[in-house]
Backbone atoms as SQL, in Angstrom:
CREATE TABLE atoms (id INTEGER PRIMARY KEY, chain TEXT, resi INTEGER, resn TEXT, atom TEXT, x REAL, y REAL, z REAL);
INSERT INTO atoms VALUES
  (1, 'A', 1, 'MET', 'N', 127.636, 85.857, 19.479),
  (2, 'A', 1, 'MET', 'CA', 128.820, 85.244, 20.590),
  (3, 'A', 1, 'MET', 'C', 128.078, 86.085, 21.929),
  (4, 'A', 2, 'SER', 'N', 127.404, 86.993, 21.919),
  (5, 'A', 2, 'SER', 'CA', 127.019, 87.707, 23.202),
  (6, 'A', 2, 'SER', 'C', 125.782, 86.457, 24.053),
  (7, 'A', 3, 'ASP', 'N', 125.129, 85.952, 23.234),
  (8, 'A', 3, 'ASP', 'CA', 124.274, 84.946, 24.079),
  (9, 'A', 3, 'ASP', 'C', 125.075, 83.759, 24.586),
  (10, 'A', 4, 'ALA', 'N', 125.903, 83.118, 23.628),
  (11, 'A', 4, 'ALA', 'CA', 126.803, 82.093, 24.216),
  (12, 'A', 4, 'ALA', 'C', 127.579, 82.657, 25.497),
  (13, 'A', 5, 'LEU', 'N', 128.088, 83.723, 25.272),
  (14, 'A', 5, 'LEU', 'CA', 128.966, 84.193, 26.464),
  (15, 'A', 5, 'LEU', 'C', 128.119, 84.500, 27.854),
  (16, 'A', 6, 'TYR', 'N', 126.741, 84.881, 27.347),
  (17, 'A', 6, 'TYR', 'CA', 125.833, 85.112, 28.564),
  (18, 'A', 6, 'TYR', 'C', 125.401, 83.881, 29.304),
  (19, 'A', 7, 'THR', 'N', 125.307, 82.901, 28.449),
  (20, 'A', 7, 'THR', 'CA', 124.832, 81.665, 29.017),
  (21, 'A', 7, 'THR', 'C', 126.066, 80.866, 29.838),
  (22, 'A', 8, 'ARG', 'N', 127.240, 81.132, 29.314),
  (23, 'A', 8, 'ARG', 'CA', 128.751, 80.537, 29.949),
  (24, 'A', 8, 'ARG', 'C', 128.709, 81.317, 31.360),
  (25, 'A', 9, 'LEU', 'N', 128.451, 82.592, 31.031),
  (26, 'A', 9, 'LEU', 'CA', 128.645, 83.223, 32.726),
  (27, 'A', 9, 'LEU', 'C', 127.686, 82.972, 33.598),
  (28, 'A', 10, 'GLN', 'N', 126.087, 82.710, 33.098),
  (29, 'A', 10, 'GLN', 'CA', 125.229, 82.175, 34.109),
  (30, 'A', 10, 'GLN', 'C', 125.693, 80.878, 34.769),
  (31, 'A', 11, 'ALA', 'N', 126.136, 79.832, 33.850),
  (32, 'A', 11, 'ALA', 'CA', 126.498, 78.608, 34.210),
  (33, 'A', 11, 'ALA', 'C', 127.375, 78.977, 35.502),
  (34, 'A', 12, 'LEU', 'N', 128.542, 79.875, 35.476),
  (35, 'A', 12, 'LEU', 'CA', 129.534, 80.164, 36.024),
  (36, 'A', 12, 'LEU', 'C', 129.245, 80.661, 37.550),
  (37, 'A', 13, 'LEU', 'N', 128.297, 82.040, 37.365),
  (38, 'A', 13, 'LEU', 'CA', 127.973, 82.815, 38.489),
  (39, 'A', 13, 'LEU', 'C', 126.424, 82.583, 38.802),
  (40, 'A', 14, 'GLY', 'N', 125.648, 81.893, 38.400),
  (41, 'A', 14, 'GLY', 'CA', 124.177, 81.771, 38.471),
  (42, 'A', 14, 'GLY', 'C', 123.565, 82.740, 37.775),
  (43, 'A', 15, 'PRO', 'N', 122.282, 82.804, 37.963),
  (44, 'A', 15, 'PRO', 'CA', 121.429, 83.847, 37.216),
  (45, 'A', 15, 'PRO', 'C', 121.647, 85.241, 37.692),
  (46, 'A', 16, 'GLY', 'N', 121.800, 85.495, 38.998),
  (47, 'A', 16, 'GLY', 'CA', 121.953, 86.868, 39.677),
  (48, 'A', 16, 'GLY', 'C', 123.277, 87.338, 39.324),
  (49, 'A', 17, 'GLY', 'N', 124.172, 86.593, 38.650),
  (50, 'A', 17, 'GLY', 'CA', 125.614, 87.300, 38.857),
  (51, 'A', 17, 'GLY', 'C', 125.851, 87.654, 37.115),
  (52, 'A', 18, 'VAL', 'N', 124.798, 87.684, 36.331),
  (53, 'A', 18, 'VAL', 'CA', 124.901, 88.084, 34.906),
  (54, 'A', 18, 'VAL', 'C', 123.819, 89.065, 34.844),
  (55, 'A', 19, 'GLU', 'N', 123.828, 90.113, 33.739),
  (56, 'A', 19, 'GLU', 'CA', 122.854, 90.845, 33.510),
  (57, 'A', 19, 'GLU', 'C', 123.332, 91.742, 31.926),
  (58, 'A', 20, 'ARG', 'N', 122.806, 92.286, 31.519),
  (59, 'A', 20, 'ARG', 'CA', 123.038, 92.968, 30.311),
  (60, 'A', 20, 'ARG', 'C', 123.115, 94.341, 30.485),
  (61, 'A', 21, 'ASP', 'N', 123.954, 95.112, 29.873),
  (62, 'A', 21, 'ASP', 'CA', 123.915, 96.608, 29.942),
  (63, 'A', 21, 'ASP', 'C', 123.004, 97.323, 29.041),
  (64, 'A', 22, 'ALA', 'N', 122.861, 98.658, 28.745),
  (65, 'A', 22, 'ALA', 'CA', 121.963, 99.382, 27.962),
  (66, 'A', 22, 'ALA', 'C', 121.867, 98.820, 26.590),
  (67, 'A', 23, 'LYS', 'N', 123.233, 98.292, 25.987),
  (68, 'A', 23, 'LYS', 'CA', 123.267, 98.028, 24.791),
  (69, 'A', 23, 'LYS', 'C', 123.200, 96.272, 24.513),
  (70, 'A', 24, 'GLY', 'N', 122.922, 95.657, 25.513),
  (71, 'A', 24, 'GLY', 'CA', 122.809, 94.248, 25.327),
  (72, 'A', 24, 'GLY', 'C', 124.018, 93.585, 25.689),
  (73, 'A', 25, 'LEU', 'N', 125.202, 94.302, 25.971),
  (74, 'A', 25, 'LEU', 'CA', 126.422, 93.538, 26.389),
  (75, 'A', 25, 'LEU', 'C', 126.255, 92.911, 27.692),
  (76, 'A', 26, 'PRO', 'N', 126.753, 91.468, 27.660),
  (77, 'A', 26, 'PRO', 'CA', 126.727, 90.891, 29.081),
  (78, 'A', 26, 'PRO', 'C', 127.648, 91.343, 29.921),
  (79, 'A', 27, 'ARG', 'N', 127.224, 91.674, 31.461),
  (80, 'A', 27, 'ARG', 'CA', 127.902, 91.920, 32.176),
  (81, 'A', 27, 'ARG', 'C', 127.944, 91.309, 33.612),
  (82, 'A', 28, 'ALA', 'N', 129.168, 90.875, 33.807),
  (83, 'A', 28, 'ALA', 'CA', 129.223, 89.760, 35.160),
  (84, 'A', 28, 'ALA', 'C', 129.167, 90.778, 36.293),
  (85, 'A', 29, 'VAL', 'N', 128.446, 90.389, 37.210),
  (86, 'A', 29, 'VAL', 'CA', 128.569, 91.115, 38.649),
  (87, 'A', 29, 'VAL', 'C', 128.846, 90.035, 39.576),
  (88, 'A', 30, 'PRO', 'N', 130.210, 89.582, 39.666),
  (89, 'A', 30, 'PRO', 'CA', 130.882, 88.659, 40.788),
  (90, 'A', 30, 'PRO', 'C', 130.608, 89.123, 42.090),
  (91, 'A', 31, 'GLU', 'N', 130.217, 88.215, 43.107),
  (92, 'A', 31, 'GLU', 'CA', 129.877, 88.638, 44.531),
  (93, 'A', 31, 'GLU', 'C', 131.174, 88.380, 45.556),
  (94, 'A', 32, 'SER', 'N', 132.267, 87.727, 45.050),
  (95, 'A', 32, 'SER', 'CA', 133.373, 87.076, 45.550),
  (96, 'A', 32, 'SER', 'C', 134.555, 87.325, 44.849),
  (97, 'A', 33, 'ASP', 'N', 135.879, 87.248, 45.639),
  (98, 'A', 33, 'ASP', 'CA', 136.993, 87.343, 45.049),
  (99, 'A', 33, 'ASP', 'C', 137.224, 86.227, 43.974),
  (100, 'A', 34, 'ASP', 'N', 136.875, 85.004, 44.473),
  (101, 'A', 34, 'ASP', 'CA', 136.730, 83.833, 43.902),
  (102, 'A', 34, 'ASP', 'C', 136.012, 83.786, 42.354),
  (103, 'A', 35, 'ALA', 'N', 134.778, 84.477, 42.669),
  (104, 'A', 35, 'ALA', 'CA', 133.947, 84.423, 41.161),
  (105, 'A', 35, 'ALA', 'C', 134.467, 85.358, 40.549),
  (106, 'A', 36, 'LEU', 'N', 135.282, 86.518, 40.704),
  (107, 'A', 36, 'LEU', 'CA', 135.891, 87.514, 40.253),
  (108, 'A', 36, 'LEU', 'C', 137.098, 87.018, 39.351),
  (109, 'A', 37, 'ALA', 'N', 138.005, 85.919, 40.176),
  (110, 'A', 37, 'ALA', 'CA', 138.773, 85.319, 39.570),
  (111, 'A', 37, 'ALA', 'C', 138.498, 84.326, 38.436),
  (112, 'A', 38, 'MET', 'N', 137.332, 83.724, 38.738),
  (113, 'A', 38, 'MET', 'CA', 136.891, 82.673, 37.955),
  (114, 'A', 38, 'MET', 'C', 136.446, 83.397, 36.449),
  (115, 'A', 39, 'VAL', 'N', 135.682, 84.469, 36.520),
  (116, 'A', 39, 'VAL', 'CA', 135.353, 85.275, 35.293),
  (117, 'A', 39, 'VAL', 'C', 136.508, 85.751, 34.587),
  (118, 'A', 40, 'CYS', 'N', 137.425, 86.143, 35.336),
  (119, 'A', 40, 'CYS', 'CA', 138.812, 86.553, 34.477),
  (120, 'A', 40, 'CYS', 'C', 139.577, 85.503, 34.014),
  (121, 'A', 41, 'ALA', 'N', 139.555, 84.456, 34.619),
  (122, 'A', 41, 'ALA', 'CA', 140.506, 83.168, 33.851),
  (123, 'A', 41, 'ALA', 'C', 139.713, 82.588, 32.791),
  (124, 'A', 42, 'LEU', 'N', 137.962, 82.781, 32.951),
  (125, 'A', 42, 'LEU', 'CA', 137.297, 82.220, 31.590),
  (126, 'A', 42, 'LEU', 'C', 137.442, 83.218, 30.715),
  (127, 'A', 43, 'ALA', 'N', 137.451, 84.663, 30.725),
  (128, 'A', 43, 'ALA', 'CA', 137.771, 85.428, 29.758),
  (129, 'A', 43, 'ALA', 'C', 139.085, 85.489, 29.088),
  (130, 'A', 44, 'SER', 'N', 140.105, 85.042, 29.718),
  (131, 'A', 44, 'SER', 'CA', 141.470, 85.057, 29.269),
  (132, 'A', 44, 'SER', 'C', 141.571, 83.566, 28.506),
  (133, 'A', 45, 'GLU', 'N', 140.995, 82.361, 29.018),
  (134, 'A', 45, 'GLU', 'CA', 140.935, 81.302, 28.046),
  (135, 'A', 45, 'GLU', 'C', 140.211, 81.480, 26.762),
  (136, 'A', 46, 'GLU', 'N', 139.116, 82.175, 26.619),
  (137, 'A', 46, 'GLU', 'CA', 138.321, 82.513, 25.603),
  (138, 'A', 46, 'GLU', 'C', 138.769, 83.640, 24.938),
  (139, 'A', 47, 'GLY', 'N', 139.949, 84.498, 25.311),
  (140, 'A', 47, 'GLY', 'CA', 140.461, 85.645, 24.572),
  (141, 'A', 47, 'GLY', 'C', 139.276, 86.666, 24.577),
  (142, 'A', 48, 'TRP', 'N', 138.212, 87.010, 25.543),
  (143, 'A', 48, 'TRP', 'CA', 137.422, 87.878, 25.529),
  (144, 'A', 48, 'TRP', 'C', 137.923, 89.170, 26.188),
  (145, 'A', 49, 'LYS', 'N', 137.545, 90.441, 25.472),
  (146, 'A', 49, 'LYS', 'CA', 137.991, 91.546, 25.857),
  (147, 'A', 49, 'LYS', 'C', 136.942, 92.100, 26.996),
  (148, 'A', 50, 'LEU', 'N', 137.632, 92.353, 28.185),
  (149, 'A', 50, 'LEU', 'CA', 136.864, 92.951, 29.227),
  (150, 'A', 50, 'LEU', 'C', 136.843, 94.225, 29.476),
  (151, 'A', 51, 'ARG', 'N', 135.718, 94.854, 29.727),
  (152, 'A', 51, 'ARG', 'CA', 135.759, 96.258, 30.352),
  (153, 'A', 51, 'ARG', 'C', 135.507, 96.321, 31.641),
  (154, 'A', 52, 'LEU', 'N', 136.158, 96.764, 32.576),
  (155, 'A', 52, 'LEU', 'CA', 135.955, 97.035, 34.127),
  (156, 'A', 52, 'LEU', 'C', 135.113, 97.956, 34.347),
  (157, 'A', 53, 'GLU', 'N', 134.266, 97.629, 35.305),
  (158, 'A', 53, 'GLU', 'CA', 133.159, 98.876, 35.720),
  (159, 'A', 53, 'GLU', 'C', 133.141, 99.046, 37.111),
  (160, 'A', 54, 'GLY', 'N', 133.189, 99.995, 37.889),
  (161, 'A', 54, 'GLY', 'CA', 132.876, 100.070, 39.054),
  (162, 'A', 54, 'GLY', 'C', 131.282, 100.368, 39.265),
  (163, 'A', 55, 'ALA', 'N', 131.308, 101.821, 39.346),
  (164, 'A', 55, 'ALA', 'CA', 129.448, 102.107, 39.479),
  (165, 'A', 55, 'ALA', 'C', 129.099, 102.499, 37.789),
  (166, 'A', 56, 'GLY', 'N', 130.059, 102.091, 37.008),
  (167, 'A', 56, 'GLY', 'CA', 129.900, 102.662, 35.556),
  (168, 'A', 56, 'GLY', 'C', 129.955, 104.063, 34.978),
  (169, 'A', 57, 'THR', 'N', 130.630, 104.968, 35.898),
  (170, 'A', 57, 'THR', 'CA', 130.454, 106.253, 35.798),
  (171, 'A', 57, 'THR', 'C', 131.643, 106.928, 35.253),
  (172, 'A', 58, 'TRP', 'N', 132.843, 106.254, 35.075),
  (173, 'A', 58, 'TRP', 'CA', 134.257, 106.761, 34.794),
  (174, 'A', 58, 'TRP', 'C', 134.760, 106.314, 33.397),
  (175, 'A', 59, 'LEU', 'N', 133.991, 105.795, 32.626),
  (176, 'A', 59, 'LEU', 'CA', 134.505, 105.441, 31.218),
  (177, 'A', 59, 'LEU', 'C', 133.155, 105.198, 30.432),
  (178, 'A', 60, 'PRO', 'N', 133.441, 105.607, 29.157),
  (179, 'A', 60, 'PRO', 'CA', 132.238, 105.648, 28.174),
  (180, 'A', 60, 'PRO', 'C', 131.617, 104.316, 28.224),
  (181, 'A', 61, 'ALA', 'N', 130.381, 104.111, 28.193),
  (182, 'A', 61, 'ALA', 'CA', 129.475, 102.890, 28.015),
  (183, 'A', 61, 'ALA', 'C', 130.159, 102.017, 26.640),
  (184, 'A', 62, 'ASP', 'N', 130.573, 102.766, 25.793),
  (185, 'A', 62, 'ASP', 'CA', 131.008, 102.001, 24.420),
  (186, 'A', 62, 'ASP', 'C', 132.265, 101.783, 24.240),
  (187, 'A', 63, 'ALA', 'N', 132.822, 101.636, 25.461),
  (188, 'A', 63, 'ALA', 'CA', 134.196, 101.138, 25.467),
  (189, 'A', 63, 'ALA', 'C', 134.401, 99.741, 24.969),
  (190, 'A', 64, 'PRO', 'N', 135.149, 99.408, 23.791),
  (191, 'A', 64, 'PRO', 'CA', 135.173, 98.093, 22.977),
  (192, 'A', 64, 'PRO', 'C', 135.456, 96.898, 24.157),
  (193, 'A', 65, 'ALA', 'N', 134.438, 96.081, 24.002),
  (194, 'A', 65, 'ALA', 'CA', 134.689, 94.859, 24.916),
  (195, 'A', 65, 'ALA', 'C', 133.658, 93.618, 24.607),
  (196, 'A', 66, 'ASP', 'N', 133.786, 92.663, 24.658),
  (197, 'A', 66, 'ASP', 'CA', 132.964, 91.580, 24.905),
  (198, 'A', 66, 'ASP', 'C', 132.108, 91.328, 25.834),
  (199, 'A', 67, 'LEU', 'N', 132.523, 91.741, 26.967),
  (200, 'A', 67, 'LEU', 'CA', 131.966, 91.680, 28.305),
  (201, 'A', 67, 'LEU', 'C', 132.295, 92.803, 29.044),
  (202, 'A', 68, 'SER', 'N', 131.309, 93.169, 29.962),
  (203, 'A', 68, 'SER', 'CA', 131.661, 94.208, 31.000),
  (204, 'A', 68, 'SER', 'C', 131.596, 93.599, 32.491),
  (205, 'A', 69, 'LEU', 'N', 132.594, 93.859, 33.115),
  (206, 'A', 69, 'LEU', 'CA', 132.878, 93.234, 34.266),
  (207, 'A', 69, 'LEU', 'C', 132.731, 94.184, 35.636),
  (208, 'A', 70, 'SER', 'N', 131.422, 94.076, 36.284),
  (209, 'A', 70, 'SER', 'CA', 131.213, 94.921, 37.608),
  (210, 'A', 70, 'SER', 'C', 131.800, 94.778, 38.763),
  (211, 'A', 71, 'THR', 'N', 132.455, 95.429, 39.366),
  (212, 'A', 71, 'THR', 'CA', 132.966, 95.400, 40.631),
  (213, 'A', 71, 'THR', 'C', 132.201, 95.737, 41.929),
  (214, 'A', 72, 'ARG', 'N', 130.861, 96.282, 41.451),
  (215, 'A', 72, 'ARG', 'CA', 129.935, 96.988, 42.266),
  (216, 'A', 72, 'ARG', 'C', 129.750, 96.081, 43.773),
  (217, 'A', 73, 'SER', 'N', 129.462, 94.496, 43.569),
  (218, 'A', 73, 'SER', 'CA', 129.311, 93.859, 44.635),
  (219, 'A', 73, 'SER', 'C', 130.436, 93.468, 45.504),
  (220, 'A', 74, 'LEU', 'N', 131.646, 93.899, 44.901),
  (221, 'A', 74, 'LEU', 'CA', 132.948, 93.843, 45.788),
  (222, 'A', 74, 'LEU', 'C', 133.103, 95.055, 46.501),
  (223, 'A', 75, 'ASN', 'N', 132.384, 95.438, 47.643),
  (224, 'A', 75, 'ASN', 'CA', 132.362, 96.698, 48.039),
  (225, 'A', 75, 'ASN', 'C', 132.688, 96.876, 49.700),
  (226, 'A', 76, 'ARG', 'N', 133.495, 95.880, 49.953),
  (227, 'A', 76, 'ARG', 'CA', 133.759, 95.795, 51.642),
  (228, 'A', 76, 'ARG', 'C', 135.076, 96.312, 52.024),
  (229, 'A', 77, 'LEU', 'N', 135.192, 96.910, 53.057),
  (230, 'A', 77, 'LEU', 'CA', 136.510, 97.006, 54.023),
  (231, 'A', 77, 'LEU', 'C', 136.905, 95.819, 54.449),
  (232, 'A', 78, 'ILE', 'N', 138.037, 95.382, 54.105),
  (233, 'A', 78, 'ILE', 'CA', 138.648, 94.185, 54.348),
  (234, 'A', 78, 'ILE', 'C', 139.545, 94.147, 55.672),
  (235, 'A', 79, 'ALA', 'N', 140.370, 95.163, 55.494),
  (236, 'A', 79, 'ALA', 'CA', 141.153, 95.248, 56.787),
  (237, 'A', 79, 'ALA', 'C', 141.409, 96.732, 57.120),
  (238, 'A', 80, 'LEU', 'N', 141.869, 97.083, 58.258),
  (239, 'A', 80, 'LEU', 'CA', 142.020, 98.487, 58.727),
  (240, 'A', 80, 'LEU', 'C', 143.188, 98.640, 59.826),
  (241, 'A', 81, 'ASN', 'N', 144.210, 99.229, 59.669),
  (242, 'A', 81, 'ASN', 'CA', 145.410, 99.588, 60.531),
  (243, 'A', 81, 'ASN', 'C', 145.143, 101.122, 60.905),
  (244, 'A', 82, 'PRO', 'N', 144.476, 101.553, 61.995),
  (245, 'A', 82, 'PRO', 'CA', 144.111, 102.820, 62.047),
  (246, 'A', 82, 'PRO', 'C', 145.546, 103.458, 62.366),
  (247, 'A', 83, 'ALA', 'N', 146.273, 103.012, 63.065),
  (248, 'A', 83, 'ALA', 'CA', 147.724, 103.509, 63.626),
  (249, 'A', 83, 'ALA', 'C', 148.476, 103.897, 62.445),
  (250, 'A', 84, 'ASP', 'N', 148.519, 103.224, 61.170),
  (251, 'A', 84, 'ASP', 'CA', 149.365, 103.537, 60.126),
  (252, 'A', 84, 'ASP', 'C', 148.485, 103.934, 59.141),
  (253, 'A', 85, 'LEU', 'N', 147.194, 104.293, 59.038),
  (254, 'A', 85, 'LEU', 'CA', 146.387, 104.822, 58.224),
  (255, 'A', 85, 'LEU', 'C', 146.477, 103.974, 57.038),
  (256, 'A', 86, 'VAL', 'N', 146.060, 102.697, 57.145),
  (257, 'A', 86, 'VAL', 'CA', 146.183, 102.125, 55.818),
  (258, 'A', 86, 'VAL', 'C', 144.898, 100.908, 55.938),
  (259, 'A', 87, 'ALA', 'N', 144.237, 101.234, 54.927),
  (260, 'A', 87, 'ALA', 'CA', 143.052, 100.391, 54.475),
  (261, 'A', 87, 'ALA', 'C', 142.909, 99.223, 53.574),
  (262, 'A', 88, 'THR', 'N', 142.383, 98.438, 53.575),
  (263, 'A', 88, 'THR', 'CA', 142.576, 97.321, 52.576),
  (264, 'A', 88, 'THR', 'C', 141.069, 97.198, 52.084),
  (265, 'A', 89, 'VAL', 'N', 140.382, 97.676, 50.904),
  (266, 'A', 89, 'VAL', 'CA', 139.049, 97.665, 50.421),
  (267, 'A', 89, 'VAL', 'C', 139.007, 96.906, 49.193),
  (268, 'A', 90, 'GLN', 'N', 137.949, 96.287, 49.144),
  (269, 'A', 90, 'GLN', 'CA', 137.675, 95.713, 47.559),
  (270, 'A', 90, 'GLN', 'C', 137.239, 96.974, 46.599),
  (271, 'A', 91, 'PRO', 'N', 137.671, 96.266, 45.228),
  (272, 'A', 91, 'PRO', 'CA', 137.571, 97.440, 44.250),
  (273, 'A', 91, 'PRO', 'C', 136.172, 98.057, 44.036),
  (274, 'A', 92, 'GLY', 'N', 135.184, 97.454, 44.262),
  (275, 'A', 92, 'GLY', 'CA', 133.999, 98.163, 44.073),
  (276, 'A', 92, 'GLY', 'C', 133.367, 99.315, 45.136),
  (277, 'A', 93, 'MET', 'N', 134.307, 99.386, 46.148),
  (278, 'A', 93, 'MET', 'CA', 133.728, 100.134, 47.452),
  (279, 'A', 93, 'MET', 'C', 133.672, 101.562, 46.865),
  (280, 'A', 94, 'PRO', 'N', 132.499, 102.279, 47.000),
  (281, 'A', 94, 'PRO', 'CA', 132.480, 103.660, 46.756),
  (282, 'A', 94, 'PRO', 'C', 133.475, 104.577, 47.884),
  (283, 'A', 95, 'ILE', 'N', 134.151, 105.654, 47.469),
  (284, 'A', 95, 'ILE', 'CA', 134.589, 106.290, 48.372),
  (285, 'A', 95, 'ILE', 'C', 134.042, 106.755, 49.256),
  (286, 'A', 96, 'GLU', 'N', 132.551, 107.235, 49.075),
  (287, 'A', 96, 'GLU', 'CA', 131.533, 107.919, 50.384),
  (288, 'A', 96, 'GLU', 'C', 131.465, 106.700, 51.404),
  (289, 'A', 97, 'ALA', 'N', 131.342, 105.446, 50.856),
  (290, 'A', 97, 'ALA', 'CA', 131.224, 104.408, 51.919),
  (291, 'A', 97, 'ALA', 'C', 132.459, 104.030, 52.566),
  (292, 'A', 98, 'LEU', 'N', 133.482, 104.361, 51.845),
  (293, 'A', 98, 'LEU', 'CA', 134.861, 104.075, 52.852),
  (294, 'A', 98, 'LEU', 'C', 134.941, 104.988, 53.748),
  (295, 'A', 99, 'GLN', 'N', 134.602, 106.273, 53.251),
  (296, 'A', 99, 'GLN', 'CA', 134.861, 107.493, 54.341),
  (297, 'A', 99, 'GLN', 'C', 133.807, 107.199, 55.278),
  (298, 'A', 100, 'SER', 'N', 132.646, 106.578, 55.392),
  (299, 'A', 100, 'SER', 'CA', 131.829, 106.563, 56.302),
  (300, 'A', 100, 'SER', 'C', 132.082, 105.481, 57.327),
  (301, 'A', 101, 'GLU', 'N', 132.887, 104.361, 56.680),
  (302, 'A', 101, 'GLU', 'CA', 133.135, 103.397, 57.628),
  (303, 'A', 101, 'GLU', 'C', 134.399, 103.805, 58.610),
  (304, 'A', 102, 'LEU', 'N', 135.524, 104.422, 57.788),
  (305, 'A', 102, 'LEU', 'CA', 136.574, 104.931, 58.423),
  (306, 'A', 102, 'LEU', 'C', 135.925, 105.975, 59.647),
  (307, 'A', 103, 'PHE', 'N', 135.241, 106.631, 59.347),
  (308, 'A', 103, 'PHE', 'CA', 134.665, 107.811, 60.448),
  (309, 'A', 103, 'PHE', 'C', 134.004, 106.969, 61.622),
  (310, 'A', 104, 'ALA', 'N', 133.227, 106.091, 61.103),
  (311, 'A', 104, 'ALA', 'CA', 132.545, 105.044, 62.310),
  (312, 'A', 104, 'ALA', 'C', 133.802, 104.533, 63.099),
  (313, 'A', 105, 'LYS', 'N', 134.958, 104.186, 62.560),
  (314, 'A', 105, 'LYS', 'CA', 135.899, 103.692, 63.433),
  (315, 'A', 105, 'LYS', 'C', 136.969, 104.596, 64.065),
  (316, 'A', 106, 'GLY', 'N', 136.502, 106.041, 63.620),
  (317, 'A', 106, 'GLY', 'CA', 137.393, 107.096, 64.510),
  (318, 'A', 106, 'GLY', 'C', 138.496, 107.437, 63.597),
  (319, 'A', 107, 'VAL', 'N', 138.622, 107.120, 62.303),
  (320, 'A', 107, 'VAL', 'CA', 139.505, 107.486, 61.503),
  (321, 'A', 107, 'VAL', 'C', 139.044, 108.361, 60.504),
  (322, 'A', 108, 'CYS', 'N', 139.652, 109.389, 60.208),
  (323, 'A', 108, 'CYS', 'CA', 139.236, 110.631, 59.338),
  (324, 'A', 108, 'CYS', 'C', 140.475, 110.915, 58.646),
  (325, 'A', 109, 'ALA', 'N', 140.834, 110.048, 57.408),
  (326, 'A', 109, 'ALA', 'CA', 142.068, 110.606, 56.491),
  (327, 'A', 109, 'ALA', 'C', 141.793, 110.659, 55.157),
  (328, 'A', 110, 'ILE', 'N', 140.575, 110.650, 54.499),
  (329, 'A', 110, 'ILE', 'CA', 140.583, 110.845, 53.280),
  (330, 'A', 110, 'ILE', 'C', 139.907, 112.292, 53.192),
  (331, 'A', 111, 'THR', 'N', 141.027, 113.139, 52.629),
  (332, 'A', 111, 'THR', 'CA', 140.556, 114.531, 52.522),
  (333, 'A', 111, 'THR', 'C', 140.234, 115.048, 51.001),
  (334, 'A', 112, 'GLY', 'N', 140.742, 114.271, 49.908),
  (335, 'A', 112, 'GLY', 'CA', 140.509, 114.943, 48.970),
  (336, 'A', 112, 'GLY', 'C', 140.529, 113.648, 47.816),
  (337, 'A', 113, 'CYS', 'N', 140.209, 114.168, 46.548),
  (338, 'A', 113, 'CYS', 'CA', 140.169, 112.824, 45.482),
  (339, 'A', 113, 'CYS', 'C', 140.902, 113.732, 44.310),
  (340, 'A', 114, 'SER', 'N', 141.732, 113.082, 43.624),
  (341, 'A', 114, 'SER', 'CA', 142.179, 113.441, 42.181),
  (342, 'A', 114, 'SER', 'C', 141.806, 112.811, 41.079),
  (343, 'A', 115, 'ALA', 'N', 140.707, 112.087, 41.247),
  (344, 'A', 115, 'ALA', 'CA', 140.190, 111.574, 40.070),
  (345, 'A', 115, 'ALA', 'C', 139.463, 112.593, 39.328),
  (346, 'A', 116, 'PRO', 'N', 139.367, 112.497, 38.010),
  (347, 'A', 116, 'PRO', 'CA', 139.208, 113.589, 37.158),
  (348, 'A', 116, 'PRO', 'C', 137.603, 113.691, 37.272),
  (349, 'A', 117, 'LYS', 'N', 136.709, 113.104, 37.725),
  (350, 'A', 117, 'LYS', 'CA', 135.222, 113.380, 37.842),
  (351, 'A', 117, 'LYS', 'C', 134.956, 113.670, 39.197),
  (352, 'A', 118, 'CYS', 'N', 135.776, 113.547, 40.262),
  (353, 'A', 118, 'CYS', 'CA', 135.629, 113.600, 41.755),
  (354, 'A', 118, 'CYS', 'C', 135.092, 115.120, 41.993),
  (355, 'A', 119, 'SER', 'N', 134.132, 115.257, 42.794),
  (356, 'A', 119, 'SER', 'CA', 133.804, 116.479, 43.068),
  (357, 'A', 119, 'SER', 'C', 134.360, 117.019, 44.362),
  (358, 'A', 120, 'ARG', 'N', 135.184, 116.225, 44.945),
  (359, 'A', 120, 'ARG', 'CA', 135.869, 116.851, 46.251),
  (360, 'A', 120, 'ARG', 'C', 137.343, 117.386, 45.911),
  (361, 'A', 121, 'ARG', 'N', 137.721, 117.795, 44.750),
  (362, 'A', 121, 'ARG', 'CA', 139.020, 118.268, 44.657),
  (363, 'A', 121, 'ARG', 'C', 139.277, 119.464, 45.130);
């Protein structure tokens, strides 16, 4: 199943949009919202179990799945409303990158992180 899945994903995302994790599980790395939606639609149609990853640091690599879906290429600040302190970001944007972009725009709003493995608690 893994090789067939890998081939289908390559046809959908191109050769650079698919890789394998350390255990050989196919990993989709979509570079746009549309590509992410296509991977999710295909997984739903085929009944594949997805394991969602950002940088891959917050969940065990052996979480059961047919396919790993990385959001690391979806890492942009989409919109910012400094007056309301509201930012819209893609799901793969690291918190450090968000802080840097906000600071460059004169907004300093992120003061802590409540995530279990966050070093800024």
